FIZAVEX-331452 format. One record per residue: residue in three letters; residue number from 0; z, x, y of N, C-alpha, C in turn. Coordinates in pm, 1 decimal, m for minus. Example, Ala and Ser with C-alpha at 12.3 -4.5 7.8 and 13.67 -1.06 7.14 Angstrom:
BEGIN
site type ALA seq 0 n.pz 780.0 n.px 1319.0 n.py m569.0 ca.pz 780.0 ca.px 1230.0 ca.py m450.0 c.pz 780.0 c.px 1320.0 c.py m330.0;
site type SER seq 1 n.pz 708.0 n.px 1285.0 n.py m225.0 ca.pz 714.0 ca.px 1367.0 ca.py m106.0 c.pz 787.0 c.px 1290.0 c.py 3.0;
//
This chain:
BEGIN
site type UNK seq 0 n.pz m1862.7 n.px 2201.2 n.py m4258.9 ca.pz m1835.9 ca.px 2088.7 ca.py m4239.5 c.pz m1905.4 c.px 2009.7 c.py m4146.8;
site type UNK seq 1 n.pz m1964.6 n.px 1931.3 n.py m4166.8 ca.pz m2050.8 ca.px 1853.6 ca.py m4053.2 c.pz m1927.6 c.px 1756.8 c.py m4023.7;
site type UNK seq 2 n.pz m1921.8 n.px 1709.4 n.py m3867.9 ca.pz m1874.9 ca.px 1593.3 ca.py m3821.6 c.pz m1936.0 c.px 1460.1 c.py m3854.2;
site type UNK seq 3 n.pz m1876.8 n.px 1330.9 n.py m3897.4 ca.pz m1937.1 ca.px 1240.1 ca.py m3923.5 c.pz m2026.3 c.px 1174.5 c.py m3821.4;
site type UNK seq 4 n.pz m2115.0 n.px 1108.0 n.py m3841.5 ca.pz m2189.9 ca.px 1043.4 ca.py m3724.0 c.pz m2101.4 c.px 961.9 c.py m3652.3;
site type UNK seq 5 n.pz m2088.4 n.px 933.3 n.py m3512.5 ca.pz m2025.2 ca.px 818.0 ca.py m3444.6 c.pz m1878.8 c.px 891.2 c.py m3436.5;
site type UNK seq 6 n.pz m1844.3 n.px 1008.1 n.py m3485.4 ca.pz m1706.7 ca.px 1048.4 ca.py m3445.6 c.pz m1708.1 c.px 1165.1 c.py m3302.3;
site type UNK seq 7 n.pz m1675.9 n.px 1120.8 n.py m3204.9 ca.pz m1655.1 ca.px 1219.8 ca.py m3103.9 c.pz m1531.9 c.px 1356.7 c.py m3113.7;
site type UNK seq 8 n.pz m1563.1 n.px 1461.0 n.py m3146.9 ca.pz m1438.5 ca.px 1534.2 ca.py m3117.1 c.pz m1465.4 c.px 1621.2 c.py m3001.1;
site type UNK seq 9 n.pz m1477.7 n.px 1593.7 n.py m2889.6 ca.pz m1501.3 ca.px 1677.8 ca.py m2788.5 c.pz m1407.1 c.px 1652.0 c.py m2709.0;
site type UNK seq 10 n.pz m1324.5 n.px 1764.4 n.py m2655.6 ca.pz m1243.2 ca.px 1755.3 ca.py m2572.3 c.pz m1273.6 c.px 1723.7 c.py m2409.7;
site type UNK seq 11 n.pz m1180.5 n.px 1661.2 n.py m2333.4 ca.pz m1174.3 ca.px 1659.5 ca.py m2219.6 c.pz m1108.4 c.px 1678.7 c.py m2115.2;
site type UNK seq 12 n.pz m1093.9 n.px 1691.8 n.py m1986.1 ca.pz m1004.1 ca.px 1767.7 ca.py m1910.4 c.pz m942.7 c.px 1660.4 c.py m1798.5;
site type UNK seq 13 n.pz m998.5 n.px 1522.3 n.py m1843.0 ca.pz m950.9 ca.px 1414.5 ca.py m1747.9 c.pz m805.2 c.px 1412.7 c.py m1711.1;
site type UNK seq 14 n.pz m804.1 n.px 1378.7 n.py m1613.1 ca.pz m650.2 ca.px 1373.8 ca.py m1612.1 c.pz m558.1 c.px 1235.4 c.py m1637.1;
site type UNK seq 15 n.pz m466.1 n.px 1212.9 n.py m1678.5 ca.pz m352.4 ca.px 1142.0 ca.py m1757.5 c.pz m357.3 c.px 1055.0 c.py m1609.4;
site type UNK seq 16 n.pz m338.1 n.px 909.0 n.py m1624.9 ca.pz m248.8 ca.px 849.0 ca.py m1523.1 c.pz m181.2 c.px 741.0 c.py m1627.1;
site type UNK seq 17 n.pz m34.2 n.px 744.5 n.py m1591.5 ca.pz 20.1 ca.px 619.6 ca.py m1682.8 c.pz m28.1 c.px 491.0 c.py m1609.5;
site type UNK seq 18 n.pz 42.9 n.px 425.2 n.py m1733.4 ca.pz m15.4 ca.px 265.1 ca.py m1667.2 c.pz 89.1 c.px 242.8 c.py m1533.9;
site type UNK seq 19 n.pz 46.7 n.px 167.8 n.py m1439.9 ca.pz 87.0 ca.px 142.8 ca.py m1319.5 c.pz 197.8 c.px 29.6 c.py m1359.0;
site type UNK seq 20 n.pz 361.7 n.px 41.6 n.py m1365.8 ca.pz 459.6 ca.px m85.8 ca.py m1379.3 c.pz 437.4 c.px m149.9 c.py m1239.0;
site type UNK seq 21 n.pz 423.0 n.px m268.5 n.py m1292.4 ca.pz 441.5 ca.px m422.8 ca.py m1150.3 c.pz 606.9 c.px m417.6 c.py m1137.2;
site type UNK seq 22 n.pz 622.5 n.px m390.2 n.py m993.2 ca.pz 767.3 ca.px m450.3 ca.py m974.3 c.pz 784.2 c.px m566.6 c.py m1001.0;
site type UNK seq 23 n.pz 933.8 n.px m616.1 n.py m1059.0 ca.pz 962.2 ca.px m745.0 ca.py m1029.5 c.pz 1063.1 c.px m789.4 c.py m939.7;
site type UNK seq 24 n.pz 1060.2 n.px m900.4 n.py m892.3 ca.pz 1148.8 ca.px m913.8 ca.py m773.2 c.pz 1200.8 c.px m1069.8 c.py m870.0;
site type UNK seq 25 n.pz 1327.6 n.px m1032.6 n.py m854.3 ca.pz 1430.6 ca.px m1148.7 ca.py m921.4 c.pz 1487.0 c.px m1225.0 c.py m844.6;
site type UNK seq 26 n.pz 1498.3 n.px m1353.7 n.py m846.7 ca.pz 1575.3 ca.px m1458.2 ca.py m781.4 c.pz 1719.8 c.px m1443.0 c.py m800.0;
site type UNK seq 27 n.pz 1792.3 n.px m1491.0 n.py m680.8 ca.pz 1924.3 ca.px m1465.0 ca.py m717.6 c.pz 2009.9 c.px m1575.6 c.py m723.0;
site type UNK seq 28 n.pz 1944.5 n.px m1681.3 n.py m722.1 ca.pz 1981.1 ca.px m1833.1 ca.py m741.9 c.pz 1931.1 c.px m1894.3 c.py m894.1;
site type UNK seq 29 n.pz 1862.5 n.px m1841.9 n.py m934.8 ca.pz 1788.6 ca.px m1861.6 ca.py m1042.0 c.pz 1711.2 c.px m1783.7 c.py m1160.5;
site type UNK seq 30 n.pz 1674.6 n.px m1830.5 n.py m1247.5 ca.pz 1610.0 ca.px m1685.4 ca.py m1359.4 c.pz 1450.9 c.px m1666.0 c.py m1315.6;
site type UNK seq 31 n.pz 1390.6 n.px m1723.5 n.py m1201.1 ca.pz 1256.4 ca.px m1716.8 ca.py m1186.3 c.pz 1248.5 c.px m1548.8 c.py m1151.8;
site type UNK seq 32 n.pz 1108.3 n.px m1488.9 n.py m1176.2 ca.pz 1074.7 ca.px m1352.2 ca.py m1173.5 c.pz 962.2 c.px m1374.9 c.py m1066.3;
site type UNK seq 33 n.pz 952.3 n.px m1306.7 n.py m981.0 ca.pz 793.2 ca.px m1257.7 ca.py m917.1 c.pz 745.5 c.px m1124.5 c.py m921.3;
site type UNK seq 34 n.pz 618.3 n.px m1126.2 n.py m883.9 ca.pz 565.4 ca.px m951.9 ca.py m883.2 c.pz 514.1 c.px m954.6 c.py m712.3;
site type UNK seq 35 n.pz 586.8 n.px m1024.6 n.py m636.3 ca.pz 559.4 ca.px m971.0 ca.py m482.7 c.pz 704.0 c.px m1001.4 c.py m440.3;
site type UNK seq 36 n.pz 743.3 n.px m930.8 n.py m311.3 ca.pz 857.4 ca.px m968.2 ca.py m242.6 c.pz 814.5 c.px m1108.4 c.py m157.6;
site type UNK seq 37 n.pz 698.4 n.px m1135.0 n.py m127.5 ca.pz 639.1 ca.px m1258.1 ca.py m34.2 c.pz 669.3 c.px m1372.7 c.py m129.4;
site type UNK seq 38 n.pz 635.6 n.px m1369.4 n.py m262.4 ca.pz 658.6 ca.px m1480.7 ca.py m342.9 c.pz 775.2 c.px m1505.9 c.py m374.5;
site type UNK seq 39 n.pz 878.8 n.px m1424.4 n.py m373.3 ca.pz 1019.8 ca.px m1448.9 ca.py m384.1 c.pz 1052.4 c.px m1509.4 c.py m260.8;
site type UNK seq 40 n.pz 1027.8 n.px m1476.9 n.py m172.0 ca.pz 1097.8 ca.px m1541.1 ca.py m52.4 c.pz 1051.8 c.px m1673.8 c.py m8.8;
site type UNK seq 41 n.pz 952.3 n.px m1703.0 n.py m52.7 ca.pz 898.0 ca.px m1816.9 ca.py m84.4 c.pz 935.9 c.px m1941.2 c.py m166.7;
site type UNK seq 42 n.pz 988.3 n.px m1873.8 n.py m239.0 ca.pz 1049.8 ca.px m1933.0 ca.py m345.0 c.pz 1196.9 c.px m1979.4 c.py m286.5;
site type UNK seq 43 n.pz 1262.1 n.px m1844.9 n.py m253.5 ca.pz 1431.5 ca.px m1863.3 ca.py m204.4 c.pz 1395.8 c.px m1960.0 c.py m90.2;
site type UNK seq 44 n.pz 1293.4 n.px m2018.6 n.py m22.9 ca.pz 1364.8 ca.px m2076.8 ca.py 88.9 c.pz 1359.9 c.px m2253.2 c.py 54.9;
site type UNK seq 45 n.pz 1347.2 n.px m2230.2 n.py m75.8 ca.pz 1358.9 ca.px m2370.5 ca.py m152.1 c.pz 1512.0 c.px m2413.8 c.py m213.0;
site type UNK seq 46 n.pz 1594.1 n.px m2271.6 n.py m194.4 ca.pz 1726.2 ca.px m2257.1 ca.py m245.0 c.pz 1784.2 c.px m2281.6 c.py m125.4;
site type UNK seq 47 n.pz 1724.3 n.px m2308.4 n.py 13.8 ca.pz 1809.0 ca.px m2302.3 ca.py 109.3 c.pz 1955.4 c.px m2454.8 c.py 112.7;
site type UNK seq 48 n.pz 1892.0 n.px m2534.1 n.py 81.9 ca.pz 1982.3 ca.px m2657.6 ca.py 36.1 c.pz 2113.7 c.px m2592.0 c.py 3.9;
site type UNK seq 49 n.pz 2078.1 n.px m2573.3 n.py m123.3 ca.pz 2205.4 ca.px m2489.0 ca.py m234.1 c.pz 2266.9 c.px m2381.3 c.py m181.4;
site type UNK seq 50 n.pz 2225.5 n.px m2297.3 n.py m56.7 ca.pz 2295.7 ca.px m2213.8 ca.py m10.9 c.pz 2383.6 c.px m2307.4 c.py 100.6;
site type UNK seq 51 n.pz 2310.4 n.px m2386.3 n.py 147.8 ca.pz 2422.4 ca.px m2423.1 ca.py 271.1 c.pz 2496.1 c.px m2535.4 c.py 202.4;
site type UNK seq 52 n.pz 2468.8 n.px m2607.6 n.py 102.9 ca.pz 2601.1 ca.px m2647.6 ca.py 62.8 c.pz 2683.7 c.px m2598.5 c.py m8.2;
site type UNK seq 53 n.pz 2668.1 n.px m2465.2 n.py m83.2 ca.pz 2778.1 ca.px m2383.8 ca.py m103.2 c.pz 2891.4 c.px m2301.8 c.py 34.4;
site type UNK seq 54 n.pz 2812.6 n.px m2303.2 n.py 107.5 ca.pz 2849.3 ca.px m2277.8 ca.py 250.0 c.pz 2961.8 c.px m2340.6 c.py 252.3;
site type UNK seq 55 n.pz 2917.7 n.px m2448.3 n.py 278.3 ca.pz 3008.9 ca.px m2617.1 ca.py 340.1 c.pz 3123.8 c.px m2612.6 c.py 232.7;
site type UNK seq 56 n.pz 3089.7 n.px m2590.7 n.py 75.6 ca.pz 3206.8 ca.px m2630.4 ca.py m4.6 c.pz 3296.9 c.px m2487.0 c.py m11.5;
site type UNK seq 57 n.pz 3253.9 n.px m2386.9 n.py 36.3 ca.pz 3358.6 ca.px m2249.2 ca.py 64.9 c.pz 3426.0 c.px m2286.7 c.py 171.5;
site type UNK seq 58 n.pz 3389.2 n.px m2311.1 n.py 308.7 ca.pz 3436.9 ca.px m2351.8 ca.py 395.8 c.pz 3510.5 c.px m2471.7 c.py 403.2;
site type UNK seq 59 n.pz 3535.7 n.px m2576.9 n.py 305.2 ca.pz 3631.4 ca.px m2682.7 ca.py 321.8 c.pz 3753.6 c.px m2641.4 c.py 213.8;
site type UNK seq 60 n.pz 3703.7 n.px m2588.1 n.py 109.6 ca.pz 3806.4 ca.px m2490.2 ca.py 21.4 c.pz 3878.0 c.px m2416.2 c.py 78.8;
site type UNK seq 61 n.pz 3823.3 n.px m2330.5 n.py 160.3 ca.pz 3924.6 ca.px m2244.0 ca.py 271.7 c.pz 4014.7 c.px m2345.2 c.py 357.4;
site type UNK seq 62 n.pz 3942.5 n.px m2435.3 n.py 414.3 ca.pz 4020.5 ca.px m2506.5 ca.py 504.4 c.pz 4153.4 c.px m2590.1 c.py 418.3;
site type UNK seq 63 n.pz 4115.7 n.px m2641.2 n.py 287.1 ca.pz 4239.2 ca.px m2710.4 ca.py 226.4 c.pz 4334.3 c.px m2573.6 c.py 178.5;
site type UNK seq 64 n.pz 4314.0 n.px m2488.9 n.py 138.4 ca.pz 4412.4 ca.px m2363.8 ca.py 86.5 c.pz 4480.7 c.px m2360.6 c.py 221.2;
site type UNK seq 65 n.pz 4446.7 n.px m2350.1 n.py 333.9 ca.pz 4518.2 ca.px m2339.3 ca.py 439.5 c.pz 4585.7 c.px m2455.0 c.py 472.7;
site type UNK seq 66 n.pz 4542.9 n.px m2554.9 n.py 495.2 ca.pz 4653.7 ca.px m2694.8 ca.py 486.4 c.pz 4754.3 c.px m2676.9 c.py 402.0;
site type UNK seq 67 n.pz 4707.2 n.px m2629.7 n.py 265.8 ca.pz 4819.6 ca.px m2629.3 ca.py 138.7 c.pz 4897.9 c.px m2545.9 c.py 94.3;
site type UNK seq 68 n.pz 4869.6 n.px m2417.7 n.py 218.8 ca.pz 4947.8 ca.px m2291.2 ca.py 172.1 c.pz 5049.3 c.px m2267.9 c.py 291.0;
//
């Protein structure tokens, strides 16, 4: 029985290398995802105002709880 033309039945000893999985870096403040930690860091700087406002709100609520408690 002859192999069909164009059909390669030879075996090779090439080393298998699985596809590289890109790490994903997720923002802790919104659903954004990035492929590098540098990109995530730059993006998170945009959330600085949100972090500052959150800290202030927490400080005010702690102070109010102290006055009421």
